[in-house]
All heavy atoms as TSV, in Angstrom:
chain	resi	resn	atom	element	x	y	z
A	1	MET	N	N	75.079	10.374	-9.014
A	1	MET	CA	C	75.499	9.838	-7.737
A	1	MET	C	C	76.291	10.839	-6.921
A	1	MET	O	O	76.122	10.987	-5.745
A	1	MET	CB	C	76.353	8.574	-7.997
A	1	MET	CG	C	76.850	7.901	-6.790
A	1	MET	SD	S	75.481	7.130	-5.922
A	1	MET	CE	C	76.305	6.191	-4.746
A	2	ARG	N	N	77.136	11.611	-7.621
A	2	ARG	CA	C	77.928	12.606	-6.940
A	2	ARG	C	C	77.058	13.661	-6.318
A	2	ARG	O	O	77.306	14.130	-5.196
A	2	ARG	CB	C	78.906	13.237	-7.943
A	2	ARG	CG	C	79.851	14.204	-7.358
A	2	ARG	CD	C	80.862	14.672	-8.349
A	2	ARG	NE	N	81.705	15.697	-7.751
A	2	ARG	CZ	C	82.629	16.332	-8.421
A	2	ARG	NH1	N	82.866	16.015	-9.667
A	2	ARG	NH2	N	83.373	17.257	-7.821
A	3	ASP	N	N	75.991	14.128	-7.042
A	3	ASP	CA	C	75.039	15.128	-6.512
A	3	ASP	C	C	74.339	14.588	-5.278
A	3	ASP	O	O	74.087	15.289	-4.333
A	3	ASP	CB	C	74.075	15.562	-7.551
A	3	ASP	CG	C	74.692	16.479	-8.623
A	3	ASP	OD1	O	75.799	17.001	-8.373
A	3	ASP	OD2	O	74.115	16.574	-9.657
A	4	HIS	N	N	73.972	13.271	-5.370
A	4	HIS	CA	C	73.277	12.680	-4.214
A	4	HIS	C	C	74.199	12.647	-2.984
A	4	HIS	O	O	73.730	13.002	-1.918
A	4	HIS	CB	C	72.840	11.232	-4.602
A	4	HIS	CG	C	72.140	10.539	-3.510
A	4	HIS	ND1	N	70.896	10.924	-3.046
A	4	HIS	CD2	C	72.543	9.533	-2.721
A	4	HIS	CE1	C	70.519	10.137	-2.101
A	4	HIS	NE2	N	71.478	9.284	-1.858
A	5	LEU	N	N	75.469	12.301	-3.178
A	5	LEU	CA	C	76.374	12.278	-2.047
A	5	LEU	C	C	76.613	13.664	-1.515
A	5	LEU	O	O	76.712	13.837	-0.288
A	5	LEU	CB	C	77.688	11.620	-2.478
A	5	LEU	CG	C	77.623	10.126	-2.726
A	5	LEU	CD1	C	78.984	9.628	-3.235
A	5	LEU	CD2	C	77.225	9.357	-1.502
A	6	ALA	N	N	76.685	14.664	-2.366
A	6	ALA	CA	C	76.880	16.027	-1.929
A	6	ALA	C	C	75.685	16.477	-1.149
A	6	ALA	O	O	75.796	17.134	-0.072
A	6	ALA	CB	C	77.131	16.974	-3.122
A	7	GLY	N	N	74.510	16.160	-1.602
A	7	GLY	CA	C	73.238	16.519	-0.897
A	7	GLY	C	C	73.218	15.839	0.478
A	7	GLY	O	O	72.803	16.439	1.456
A	8	LEU	N	N	73.607	14.576	0.513
A	8	LEU	CA	C	73.579	13.840	1.790
A	8	LEU	C	C	74.609	14.442	2.738
A	8	LEU	O	O	74.300	14.594	3.914
A	8	LEU	CB	C	73.978	12.355	1.508
A	8	LEU	CG	C	74.012	11.457	2.743
A	8	LEU	CD1	C	72.648	11.399	3.434
A	8	LEU	CD2	C	74.449	10.088	2.333
A	9	ALA	N	N	75.781	14.827	2.250
A	9	ALA	CA	C	76.792	15.449	3.091
A	9	ALA	C	C	76.288	16.807	3.671
A	9	ALA	O	O	76.495	17.032	4.833
A	9	ALA	CB	C	78.076	15.663	2.293
A	10	CYS	N	N	75.586	17.575	2.839
A	10	CYS	CA	C	75.010	18.833	3.296
A	10	CYS	C	C	73.959	18.559	4.372
A	10	CYS	O	O	73.954	19.253	5.421
A	10	CYS	CB	C	74.405	19.612	2.161
A	10	CYS	SG	S	75.615	20.379	1.085
A	11	TRP	N	N	73.118	17.581	4.153
A	11	TRP	CA	C	72.061	17.242	5.135
A	11	TRP	C	C	72.716	16.838	6.480
A	11	TRP	O	O	72.266	17.270	7.519
A	11	TRP	CB	C	71.189	16.134	4.596
A	11	TRP	CG	C	70.078	15.790	5.484
A	11	TRP	CD1	C	68.868	16.423	5.598
A	11	TRP	CD2	C	70.065	14.752	6.448
A	11	TRP	NE1	N	68.112	15.847	6.601
A	11	TRP	CE2	C	68.815	14.807	7.107
A	11	TRP	CE3	C	70.970	13.753	6.840
A	11	TRP	CZ2	C	68.461	13.915	8.120
A	11	TRP	CZ3	C	70.613	12.871	7.849
A	11	TRP	CH2	C	69.381	12.928	8.459
A	12	ILE	N	N	73.710	15.970	6.434
A	12	ILE	CA	C	74.396	15.544	7.641
A	12	ILE	C	C	75.053	16.763	8.345
A	12	ILE	O	O	74.910	16.880	9.557
A	12	ILE	CB	C	75.416	14.470	7.336
A	12	ILE	CG1	C	74.717	13.171	6.937
A	12	ILE	CG2	C	76.336	14.183	8.544
A	12	ILE	CD1	C	75.633	12.115	6.367
A	13	TYR	N	N	75.691	17.587	7.571
A	13	TYR	CA	C	76.337	18.763	8.175
A	13	TYR	C	C	75.290	19.671	8.856
A	13	TYR	O	O	75.476	20.086	9.995
A	13	TYR	CB	C	77.016	19.570	7.129
A	13	TYR	CG	C	77.735	20.789	7.653
A	13	TYR	CD1	C	78.916	20.710	8.294
A	13	TYR	CD2	C	77.052	22.059	7.569
A	13	TYR	CE1	C	79.552	21.869	8.827
A	13	TYR	CE2	C	77.672	23.191	8.089
A	13	TYR	CZ	C	78.892	23.071	8.733
A	13	TYR	OH	O	79.476	24.167	9.239
A	14	ILE	N	N	74.174	19.874	8.239
A	14	ILE	CA	C	73.107	20.716	8.790
A	14	ILE	C	C	72.583	20.090	10.066
A	14	ILE	O	O	72.375	20.792	11.104
A	14	ILE	CB	C	72.001	20.985	7.793
A	14	ILE	CG1	C	72.495	21.865	6.648
A	14	ILE	CG2	C	70.782	21.620	8.467
A	14	ILE	CD1	C	71.577	21.956	5.431
A	15	LYS	N	N	72.305	18.775	10.059
A	15	LYS	CA	C	71.754	18.091	11.228
A	15	LYS	C	C	72.763	18.106	12.380
A	15	LYS	O	O	72.383	18.300	13.544
A	15	LYS	CB	C	71.368	16.686	10.890
A	15	LYS	CG	C	70.151	16.609	10.050
A	15	LYS	CD	C	68.927	17.073	10.799
A	15	LYS	CE	C	67.678	16.950	9.970
A	15	LYS	NZ	N	66.529	17.492	10.666
A	16	LEU	N	N	74.026	17.836	12.116
A	16	LEU	CA	C	75.000	17.715	13.170
A	16	LEU	C	C	75.470	19.048	13.669
A	16	LEU	O	O	75.588	19.297	14.876
A	16	LEU	CB	C	76.211	16.916	12.713
A	16	LEU	CG	C	75.943	15.446	12.388
A	16	LEU	CD1	C	77.207	14.791	11.904
A	16	LEU	CD2	C	75.444	14.749	13.644
A	17	LYS	N	N	75.764	20.008	12.788
A	17	LYS	CA	C	76.281	21.316	13.190
A	17	LYS	C	C	75.213	22.327	13.482
A	17	LYS	O	O	75.392	23.227	14.272
A	17	LYS	CB	C	77.228	21.862	12.109
A	17	LYS	CG	C	78.447	20.953	11.864
A	17	LYS	CD	C	79.369	20.999	13.039
A	17	LYS	CE	C	80.591	20.189	12.772
A	17	LYS	NZ	N	81.567	20.244	13.773
A	18	GLY	N	N	74.115	22.255	12.779
A	18	GLY	CA	C	73.004	23.155	13.007
A	18	GLY	C	C	73.303	24.549	12.457
A	18	GLY	O	O	72.607	25.477	12.813
A	19	ASP	N	N	74.283	24.720	11.669
A	19	ASP	CA	C	74.676	26.042	11.165
A	19	ASP	C	C	73.976	26.328	9.810
A	19	ASP	O	O	74.642	26.354	8.792
A	19	ASP	CB	C	76.196	26.196	11.057
A	19	ASP	CG	C	76.617	27.611	10.929
A	19	ASP	OD1	O	75.764	28.521	10.876
A	19	ASP	OD2	O	77.832	27.852	10.965
A	20	ARG	N	N	72.706	26.506	9.843
A	20	ARG	CA	C	71.941	26.678	8.649
A	20	ARG	C	C	72.209	27.996	7.958
A	20	ARG	O	O	72.148	28.113	6.769
A	20	ARG	CB	C	70.434	26.546	8.920
A	20	ARG	CG	C	70.066	25.168	9.328
A	20	ARG	CD	C	68.616	25.045	9.572
A	20	ARG	NE	N	68.315	23.685	10.015
A	20	ARG	CZ	C	67.126	23.210	10.122
A	20	ARG	NH1	N	66.092	23.926	9.787
A	20	ARG	NH2	N	66.950	21.968	10.539
A	21	GLU	N	N	72.498	29.024	8.721
A	21	GLU	CA	C	72.749	30.355	8.145
A	21	GLU	C	C	73.941	30.313	7.170
A	21	GLU	O	O	73.870	30.841	6.084
A	21	GLU	CB	C	72.981	31.400	9.254
A	21	GLU	CG	C	73.205	32.780	8.722
A	21	GLU	CD	C	71.926	33.392	8.134
A	21	GLU	OE1	O	70.822	33.016	8.566
A	21	GLU	OE2	O	72.077	34.194	7.181
A	22	MET	N	N	74.983	29.677	7.581
A	22	MET	CA	C	76.171	29.609	6.723
A	22	MET	C	C	75.886	28.746	5.484
A	22	MET	O	O	76.280	29.151	4.378
A	22	MET	CB	C	77.339	28.987	7.490
A	22	MET	CG	C	78.619	28.958	6.670
A	22	MET	SD	S	80.089	28.490	7.585
A	22	MET	CE	C	79.730	26.781	7.997
A	23	MET	N	N	75.155	27.677	5.632
A	23	MET	CA	C	74.824	26.840	4.480
A	23	MET	C	C	73.879	27.609	3.540
A	23	MET	O	O	74.002	27.512	2.305
A	23	MET	CB	C	74.201	25.537	4.916
A	23	MET	CG	C	75.135	24.637	5.664
A	23	MET	SD	S	76.592	24.134	4.626
A	23	MET	CE	C	75.755	23.202	3.349
A	24	ALA	N	N	72.930	28.289	4.077
A	24	ALA	CA	C	72.034	29.075	3.258
A	24	ALA	C	C	72.776	30.134	2.470
A	24	ALA	O	O	72.518	30.359	1.289
A	24	ALA	CB	C	70.906	29.683	4.109
A	25	MET	N	N	73.703	30.798	3.086
A	25	MET	CA	C	74.516	31.832	2.402
A	25	MET	C	C	75.328	31.177	1.283
A	25	MET	O	O	75.488	31.779	0.254
A	25	MET	CB	C	75.360	32.552	3.399
A	25	MET	CG	C	76.161	33.700	2.801
A	25	MET	SD	S	75.115	35.007	2.051
A	25	MET	CE	C	74.616	35.854	3.528
A	26	LEU	N	N	75.873	29.988	1.594
A	26	LEU	CA	C	76.684	29.300	0.585
A	26	LEU	C	C	75.804	28.980	-0.650
A	26	LEU	O	O	76.243	29.278	-1.792
A	26	LEU	CB	C	77.225	28.019	1.152
A	26	LEU	CG	C	77.899	27.100	0.198
A	26	LEU	CD1	C	79.193	27.696	-0.367
A	26	LEU	CD2	C	78.174	25.746	0.773
A	27	PHE	N	N	74.654	28.448	-0.430
A	27	PHE	CA	C	73.733	28.147	-1.549
A	27	PHE	C	C	73.367	29.426	-2.264
A	27	PHE	O	O	73.313	29.458	-3.514
A	27	PHE	CB	C	72.507	27.386	-1.081
A	27	PHE	CG	C	72.717	25.916	-0.972
A	27	PHE	CD1	C	72.906	25.353	0.259
A	27	PHE	CD2	C	72.765	25.127	-2.129
A	27	PHE	CE1	C	73.095	23.953	0.364
A	27	PHE	CE2	C	72.970	23.724	-2.005
A	27	PHE	CZ	C	73.108	23.182	-0.785
A	28	ALA	N	N	73.037	30.471	-1.523
A	28	ALA	CA	C	72.644	31.751	-2.188
A	28	ALA	C	C	73.823	32.270	-3.060
A	28	ALA	O	O	73.547	32.713	-4.186
A	28	ALA	CB	C	72.262	32.760	-1.148
A	29	CYS	N	N	74.987	32.226	-2.566
A	29	CYS	CA	C	76.140	32.705	-3.371
A	29	CYS	C	C	76.355	31.867	-4.613
A	29	CYS	O	O	76.597	32.396	-5.685
A	29	CYS	CB	C	77.428	32.705	-2.499
A	29	CYS	SG	S	77.484	33.930	-1.198
A	30	ARG	N	N	76.186	30.541	-4.493
A	30	ARG	CA	C	76.308	29.675	-5.674
A	30	ARG	C	C	75.289	29.962	-6.707
A	30	ARG	O	O	75.529	29.884	-7.887
A	30	ARG	CB	C	76.290	28.206	-5.234
A	30	ARG	CG	C	77.574	27.800	-4.463
A	30	ARG	CD	C	77.534	26.309	-4.059
A	30	ARG	NE	N	77.379	25.443	-5.241
A	30	ARG	CZ	C	78.392	24.951	-5.972
A	30	ARG	NH1	N	79.629	25.258	-5.638
A	30	ARG	NH2	N	78.185	24.160	-6.973
A	31	ILE	N	N	74.058	30.268	-6.271
A	31	ILE	CA	C	72.979	30.613	-7.182
A	31	ILE	C	C	73.270	31.907	-7.878
A	31	ILE	O	O	73.127	32.043	-9.146
A	31	ILE	CB	C	71.616	30.647	-6.473
A	31	ILE	CG1	C	71.215	29.240	-6.015
A	31	ILE	CG2	C	70.539	31.242	-7.357
A	31	ILE	CD1	C	70.126	29.220	-5.051
A	32	VAL	N	N	73.714	32.946	-7.151
A	32	VAL	CA	C	74.058	34.235	-7.742
A	32	VAL	C	C	75.150	34.087	-8.783
A	32	VAL	O	O	75.139	34.690	-9.844
A	32	VAL	CB	C	74.413	35.260	-6.646
A	32	VAL	CG1	C	75.024	36.497	-7.282
A	32	VAL	CG2	C	73.181	35.600	-5.838
A	33	GLU	N	N	76.149	33.256	-8.477
A	33	GLU	CA	C	77.314	33.079	-9.360
A	33	GLU	C	C	76.926	32.173	-10.597
A	33	GLU	O	O	77.706	32.054	-11.539
A	33	GLU	CB	C	78.442	32.339	-8.627
A	33	GLU	CG	C	79.075	33.253	-7.576
A	33	GLU	CD	C	80.018	32.500	-6.697
A	33	GLU	OE1	O	80.141	31.253	-6.806
A	33	GLU	OE2	O	80.727	33.113	-5.872
A	34	GLY	N	N	75.769	31.562	-10.563
A	34	GLY	CA	C	75.308	30.746	-11.675
A	34	GLY	C	C	75.890	29.299	-11.589
A	34	GLY	O	O	75.814	28.550	-12.550
A	35	ARG	N	N	76.447	28.922	-10.449
A	35	ARG	CA	C	77.013	27.594	-10.309
A	35	ARG	C	C	75.994	26.558	-9.767
A	35	ARG	O	O	76.298	25.388	-9.720
A	35	ARG	CB	C	78.239	27.646	-9.376
A	35	ARG	CG	C	79.329	28.527	-9.937
A	35	ARG	CD	C	80.609	28.463	-9.162
A	35	ARG	NE	N	80.499	28.373	-7.743
A	35	ARG	CZ	C	81.407	28.061	-6.912
A	35	ARG	NH1	N	82.624	27.779	-7.389
A	35	ARG	NH2	N	81.252	27.976	-5.628
A	36	SER	N	N	74.818	27.044	-9.420
A	36	SER	CA	C	73.780	26.147	-8.925
A	36	SER	C	C	72.397	26.765	-9.251
A	36	SER	O	O	72.341	27.860	-9.738
A	36	SER	CB	C	73.912	25.928	-7.411
A	36	SER	OG	O	73.034	24.904	-6.961
A	37	GLU	N	N	71.337	26.006	-9.010
A	37	GLU	CA	C	70.003	26.457	-9.270
A	37	GLU	C	C	69.226	26.385	-7.957
A	37	GLU	O	O	69.483	25.565	-7.104
A	37	GLU	CB	C	69.327	25.534	-10.302
A	37	GLU	CG	C	70.027	25.468	-11.619
A	37	GLU	CD	C	69.407	24.360	-12.497
A	37	GLU	OE1	O	68.509	23.675	-11.999
A	37	GLU	OE2	O	69.859	24.249	-13.580
A	38	PHE	N	N	68.171	27.241	-7.850
A	38	PHE	CA	C	67.364	27.232	-6.640
A	38	PHE	C	C	66.710	25.884	-6.427
A	38	PHE	O	O	66.544	25.440	-5.280
A	38	PHE	CB	C	66.276	28.299	-6.738
A	38	PHE	CG	C	65.580	28.536	-5.435
A	38	PHE	CD1	C	66.108	29.330	-4.447
A	38	PHE	CD2	C	64.358	27.922	-5.156
A	38	PHE	CE1	C	65.477	29.518	-3.261
A	38	PHE	CE2	C	63.686	28.087	-3.991
A	38	PHE	CZ	C	64.275	28.906	-3.036
A	39	ALA	N	N	66.379	25.177	-7.456
A	39	ALA	CA	C	65.715	23.839	-7.366
A	39	ALA	C	C	66.649	22.844	-6.679
A	39	ALA	O	O	66.158	21.862	-6.107
A	39	ALA	CB	C	65.360	23.350	-8.712
A	40	LYS	N	N	67.931	23.047	-6.657
A	40	LYS	CA	C	68.867	22.131	-6.032
A	40	LYS	C	C	69.111	22.393	-4.585
A	40	LYS	O	O	69.878	21.686	-3.908
A	40	LYS	CB	C	70.199	22.145	-6.799
A	40	LYS	CG	C	70.010	21.521	-8.180
A	40	LYS	CD	C	71.355	21.436	-8.865
A	40	LYS	CE	C	71.181	20.821	-10.251
A	40	LYS	NZ	N	72.475	20.677	-10.951
A	41	VAL	N	N	68.514	23.438	-4.043
A	41	VAL	CA	C	68.699	23.764	-2.602
A	41	VAL	C	C	67.903	22.758	-1.759
A	41	VAL	O	O	66.789	22.445	-2.090
A	41	VAL	CB	C	68.186	25.216	-2.318
A	41	VAL	CG1	C	68.203	25.519	-0.795
A	41	VAL	CG2	C	68.971	26.231	-3.090
A	42	PRO	N	N	68.524	22.251	-0.695
A	42	PRO	CA	C	67.782	21.306	0.165
A	42	PRO	C	C	66.488	21.919	0.694
A	42	PRO	O	O	66.430	23.124	1.010
A	42	PRO	CB	C	68.782	21.005	1.282
A	42	PRO	CG	C	70.132	21.286	0.727
A	42	PRO	CD	C	69.909	22.387	-0.288
A	43	ARG	N	N	65.478	21.115	0.829
A	43	ARG	CA	C	64.148	21.551	1.283
A	43	ARG	C	C	64.156	22.382	2.529
A	43	ARG	O	O	63.480	23.381	2.650
A	43	ARG	CB	C	63.260	20.335	1.440
A	43	ARG	CG	C	61.860	20.655	1.857
A	43	ARG	CD	C	61.055	19.368	2.098
A	43	ARG	NE	N	61.715	18.436	3.014
A	43	ARG	CZ	C	61.670	18.484	4.390
A	43	ARG	NH1	N	60.985	19.440	4.964
A	43	ARG	NH2	N	62.267	17.541	5.086
A	44	LEU	N	N	64.992	21.942	3.510
A	44	LEU	CA	C	65.040	22.596	4.779
A	44	LEU	C	C	65.689	24.056	4.702
A	44	LEU	O	O	65.511	24.827	5.625
A	44	LEU	CB	C	65.796	21.774	5.830
A	44	LEU	CG	C	65.178	20.443	6.180
A	44	LEU	CD1	C	66.078	19.644	7.082
A	44	LEU	CD2	C	63.803	20.675	6.809
A	45	LEU	N	N	66.380	24.305	3.638
A	45	LEU	CA	C	67.056	25.588	3.509
A	45	LEU	C	C	66.391	26.513	2.481
A	45	LEU	O	O	66.781	27.706	2.419
A	45	LEU	CB	C	68.502	25.383	3.097
A	45	LEU	CG	C	69.424	24.738	4.117
A	45	LEU	CD1	C	70.804	24.552	3.478
A	45	LEU	CD2	C	69.570	25.645	5.341
A	46	LYS	N	N	65.432	26.014	1.772
A	46	LYS	CA	C	64.839	26.829	0.643
A	46	LYS	C	C	64.368	28.180	1.072
A	46	LYS	O	O	64.683	29.194	0.409
A	46	LYS	CB	C	63.734	26.048	-0.090
A	46	LYS	CG	C	64.254	25.049	-1.057
A	46	LYS	CD	C	63.144	24.536	-1.964
A	46	LYS	CE	C	63.632	23.445	-2.827
A	46	LYS	NZ	N	64.165	23.876	-4.080
A	47	GLN	N	N	63.553	28.288	2.142
A	47	GLN	CA	C	62.976	29.584	2.505
A	47	GLN	C	C	64.110	30.522	2.979
A	47	GLN	O	O	64.055	31.728	2.668
A	47	GLN	CB	C	61.917	29.402	3.584
A	47	GLN	CG	C	61.149	30.691	3.818
A	47	GLN	CD	C	60.533	31.214	2.535
A	47	GLN	OE1	O	59.806	30.485	1.859
A	47	GLN	NE2	N	60.780	32.449	2.192
A	48	GLN	N	N	65.090	30.036	3.727
A	48	GLN	CA	C	66.145	30.865	4.178
A	48	GLN	C	C	66.983	31.368	3.010
A	48	GLN	O	O	67.408	32.543	2.974
A	48	GLN	CB	C	67.024	30.083	5.169
A	48	GLN	CG	C	67.919	30.950	5.995
A	48	GLN	CD	C	68.538	30.229	7.160
A	48	GLN	OE1	O	68.385	28.987	7.243
A	48	GLN	NE2	N	69.220	30.930	8.034
A	49	VAL	N	N	67.258	30.495	2.030
A	49	VAL	CA	C	68.007	30.920	0.821
A	49	VAL	C	C	67.206	31.954	0.045
A	49	VAL	O	O	67.733	32.956	-0.400
A	49	VAL	CB	C	68.369	29.696	-0.040
A	49	VAL	CG1	C	68.933	30.109	-1.380
A	49	VAL	CG2	C	69.348	28.813	0.658
A	50	ALA	N	N	65.932	31.711	-0.064
A	50	ALA	CA	C	65.054	32.684	-0.764
A	50	ALA	C	C	65.076	34.039	-0.053
A	50	ALA	O	O	65.220	35.109	-0.745
A	50	ALA	CB	C	63.605	32.180	-0.767
A	51	ASP	N	N	65.025	34.067	1.281
A	51	ASP	CA	C	65.103	35.310	1.998
A	51	ASP	C	C	66.424	36.034	1.764
A	51	ASP	O	O	66.446	37.264	1.621
A	51	ASP	CB	C	64.920	35.065	3.504
A	51	ASP	CG	C	63.518	34.629	3.853
A	51	ASP	OD1	O	62.594	34.815	3.010
A	51	ASP	OD2	O	63.339	34.049	4.948
A	52	ILE	N	N	67.506	35.294	1.750
A	52	ILE	CA	C	68.842	35.898	1.478
A	52	ILE	C	C	68.896	36.505	0.061
A	52	ILE	O	O	69.333	37.631	-0.106
A	52	ILE	CB	C	69.966	34.846	1.723
A	52	ILE	CG1	C	70.071	34.541	3.175
A	52	ILE	CG2	C	71.304	35.383	1.196
A	52	ILE	CD1	C	70.979	33.345	3.470
A	53	LEU	N	N	68.447	35.709	-0.893
A	53	LEU	CA	C	68.478	36.191	-2.282
A	53	LEU	C	C	67.621	37.427	-2.490
A	53	LEU	O	O	68.002	38.378	-3.206
A	53	LEU	CB	C	68.041	35.099	-3.241
A	53	LEU	CG	C	69.029	33.948	-3.429
A	53	LEU	CD1	C	68.356	32.811	-4.214
A	53	LEU	CD2	C	70.293	34.422	-4.141
A	54	ILE	N	N	66.479	37.501	-1.843
A	54	ILE	CA	C	65.541	38.605	-1.996
A	54	ILE	C	C	65.959	39.801	-1.157
A	54	ILE	O	O	66.104	40.924	-1.679
A	54	ILE	CB	C	64.092	38.187	-1.662
A	54	ILE	CG1	C	63.596	37.145	-2.670
A	54	ILE	CG2	C	63.156	39.384	-1.672
A	54	ILE	CD1	C	62.300	36.441	-2.306
A	55	ASN	N	N	66.165	39.620	0.144
A	55	ASN	CA	C	66.387	40.702	1.064
A	55	ASN	C	C	67.855	41.197	1.101
A	55	ASN	O	O	68.063	42.401	1.148
A	55	ASN	CB	C	65.958	40.273	2.450
A	55	ASN	CG	C	64.507	39.979	2.535
A	55	ASN	OD1	O	63.686	40.570	1.837
A	55	ASN	ND2	N	64.158	39.011	3.341
A	56	ASP	N	N	68.785	40.306	1.045
A	56	ASP	CA	C	70.195	40.684	1.163
A	56	ASP	C	C	70.833	41.028	-0.184
A	56	ASP	O	O	71.560	42.006	-0.342
A	56	ASP	CB	C	71.029	39.611	1.810
A	56	ASP	CG	C	70.636	39.382	3.250
A	56	ASP	OD1	O	69.933	40.225	3.848
A	56	ASP	OD2	O	71.022	38.315	3.817
A	57	PHE	N	N	70.519	40.197	-1.201
A	57	PHE	CA	C	71.126	40.428	-2.523
A	57	PHE	C	C	70.266	41.216	-3.457
A	57	PHE	O	O	70.703	41.681	-4.523
A	57	PHE	CB	C	71.475	39.056	-3.215
A	57	PHE	CG	C	72.550	38.271	-2.477
A	57	PHE	CD1	C	72.632	36.916	-2.660
A	57	PHE	CD2	C	73.499	38.857	-1.680
A	57	PHE	CE1	C	73.645	36.147	-2.026
A	57	PHE	CE2	C	74.465	38.160	-1.040
A	57	PHE	CZ	C	74.551	36.817	-1.229
A	58	GLY	N	N	68.934	41.384	-3.134
A	58	GLY	CA	C	68.060	42.157	-3.932
A	58	GLY	C	C	67.849	41.466	-5.339
A	58	GLY	O	O	67.734	42.176	-6.341
A	59	MET	N	N	67.734	40.166	-5.407
A	59	MET	CA	C	67.622	39.424	-6.624
A	59	MET	C	C	66.431	38.482	-6.595
A	59	MET	O	O	66.568	37.263	-6.662
A	59	MET	CB	C	68.897	38.659	-6.932
A	59	MET	CG	C	70.100	39.568	-7.026
A	59	MET	SD	S	71.599	38.680	-7.426
A	59	MET	CE	C	71.521	38.782	-9.151
A	60	PRO	N	N	65.191	39.009	-6.505
A	60	PRO	CA	C	63.997	38.141	-6.463
A	60	PRO	C	C	63.792	37.369	-7.743
A	60	PRO	O	O	63.105	36.341	-7.802
A	60	PRO	CB	C	62.866	39.117	-6.199
A	60	PRO	CG	C	63.310	40.405	-6.736
A	60	PRO	CD	C	64.800	40.432	-6.493
A	61	GLU	N	N	64.413	37.782	-8.847
A	61	GLU	CA	C	64.319	37.067	-10.111
A	61	GLU	C	C	64.941	35.727	-10.088
A	61	GLU	O	O	64.689	34.914	-11.007
A	61	GLU	CB	C	64.868	37.931	-11.287
A	61	GLU	CG	C	66.352	38.152	-11.173
A	61	GLU	CD	C	66.776	39.363	-10.347
A	61	GLU	OE1	O	65.955	39.938	-9.635
A	61	GLU	OE2	O	67.985	39.733	-10.454
A	62	LEU	N	N	65.774	35.404	-9.104
A	62	LEU	CA	C	66.366	34.107	-8.941
A	62	LEU	C	C	65.550	33.142	-8.101
A	62	LEU	O	O	65.925	31.957	-7.975
A	62	LEU	CB	C	67.785	34.248	-8.388
A	62	LEU	CG	C	68.762	35.040	-9.178
A	62	LEU	CD1	C	70.103	35.194	-8.444
A	62	LEU	CD2	C	68.971	34.445	-10.570
A	63	VAL	N	N	64.480	33.619	-7.518
A	63	VAL	CA	C	63.665	32.843	-6.588
A	63	VAL	C	C	62.294	32.583	-7.212
A	63	VAL	O	O	61.635	33.479	-7.673
A	63	VAL	CB	C	63.509	33.571	-5.254
A	63	VAL	CG1	C	62.642	32.779	-4.282
A	63	VAL	CG2	C	64.856	33.929	-4.624
A	64	PRO	N	N	61.860	31.293	-7.229
A	64	PRO	CA	C	60.544	30.981	-7.787
A	64	PRO	C	C	59.433	31.721	-7.016
A	64	PRO	O	O	59.564	32.021	-5.801
A	64	PRO	CB	C	60.414	29.481	-7.587
A	64	PRO	CG	C	61.791	29.004	-7.399
A	64	PRO	CD	C	62.557	30.090	-6.794
A	65	ALA	N	N	58.313	31.947	-7.670
A	65	ALA	CA	C	57.193	32.639	-7.063
A	65	ALA	C	C	56.672	31.965	-5.833
A	65	ALA	O	O	56.294	32.678	-4.844
A	65	ALA	CB	C	56.117	32.867	-8.091
A	66	GLU	N	N	56.661	30.654	-5.799
A	66	GLU	CA	C	56.138	29.919	-4.598
A	66	GLU	C	C	57.000	30.144	-3.373
A	66	GLU	O	O	56.577	29.861	-2.284
A	66	GLU	CB	C	55.936	28.434	-4.898
A	66	GLU	CG	C	57.161	27.689	-5.261
A	66	GLU	CD	C	57.446	27.599	-6.734
A	66	GLU	OE1	O	56.767	28.279	-7.517
A	66	GLU	OE2	O	58.358	26.850	-7.122
A	67	SER	N	N	58.200	30.661	-3.567
A	67	SER	CA	C	59.096	30.968	-2.416
A	67	SER	C	C	59.198	32.448	-2.178
A	67	SER	O	O	60.031	32.883	-1.417
A	67	SER	CB	C	60.462	30.334	-2.712
A	67	SER	OG	O	60.402	28.939	-2.702
A	68	GLY	N	N	58.397	33.217	-2.880
A	68	GLY	CA	C	58.357	34.670	-2.616
A	68	GLY	C	C	59.135	35.514	-3.649
A	68	GLY	O	O	59.206	36.725	-3.501
A	69	GLY	N	N	59.653	34.882	-4.709
A	69	GLY	CA	C	60.417	35.608	-5.697
A	69	GLY	C	C	59.549	35.917	-6.929
A	69	GLY	O	O	58.329	35.814	-6.904
A	70	THR	N	N	60.254	36.277	-7.999
A	70	THR	CA	C	59.511	36.643	-9.221
A	70	THR	C	C	59.831	35.686	-10.384
A	70	THR	O	O	59.284	35.849	-11.472
A	70	THR	CB	C	59.851	38.072	-9.668
A	70	THR	OG1	O	61.310	38.156	-9.859
A	70	THR	CG2	C	59.448	39.078	-8.630
A	71	ALA	N	N	60.710	34.704	-10.171
A	71	ALA	CA	C	61.047	33.773	-11.214
A	71	ALA	C	C	59.837	32.802	-11.499
A	71	ALA	O	O	59.109	32.478	-10.581
A	71	ALA	CB	C	62.288	32.917	-10.834
A	72	GLU	N	N	59.736	32.415	-12.735
A	72	GLU	CA	C	58.664	31.474	-13.099
A	72	GLU	C	C	59.203	30.038	-12.999
A	72	GLU	O	O	60.264	29.777	-13.634
A	72	GLU	CB	C	58.140	31.762	-14.465
A	72	GLU	CG	C	57.438	33.098	-14.578
A	72	GLU	CD	C	56.889	33.355	-15.968
A	72	GLU	OE1	O	56.676	32.377	-16.728
A	72	GLU	OE2	O	56.722	34.527	-16.273
A	73	GLY	N	N	58.585	29.189	-12.305
A	73	GLY	CA	C	59.044	27.804	-12.189
A	73	GLY	C	C	60.054	27.659	-11.058
A	73	GLY	O	O	60.474	28.625	-10.451
A	74	ALA	N	N	60.527	26.417	-10.839
A	74	ALA	CA	C	61.506	26.149	-9.803
A	74	ALA	C	C	62.903	26.132	-10.368
A	74	ALA	O	O	63.181	25.777	-11.397
A	74	ALA	CB	C	61.194	24.837	-9.124
């Protein structure tokens, strides 16, 4: 339930504020730190998070192949 509410809060924030770059960077940082997984990234942010992980952090191994990375599975 807590994850669902957090996801809903993120969705509302993205819709109302429109600041996707900051949210994508937040998710990317959490994935690099090991505090989250790419599969938990909201659908609307997945490609932007993938781009950040691959291009900015140089870590394509954290991104599934269907999103342009080298990781197997989601």
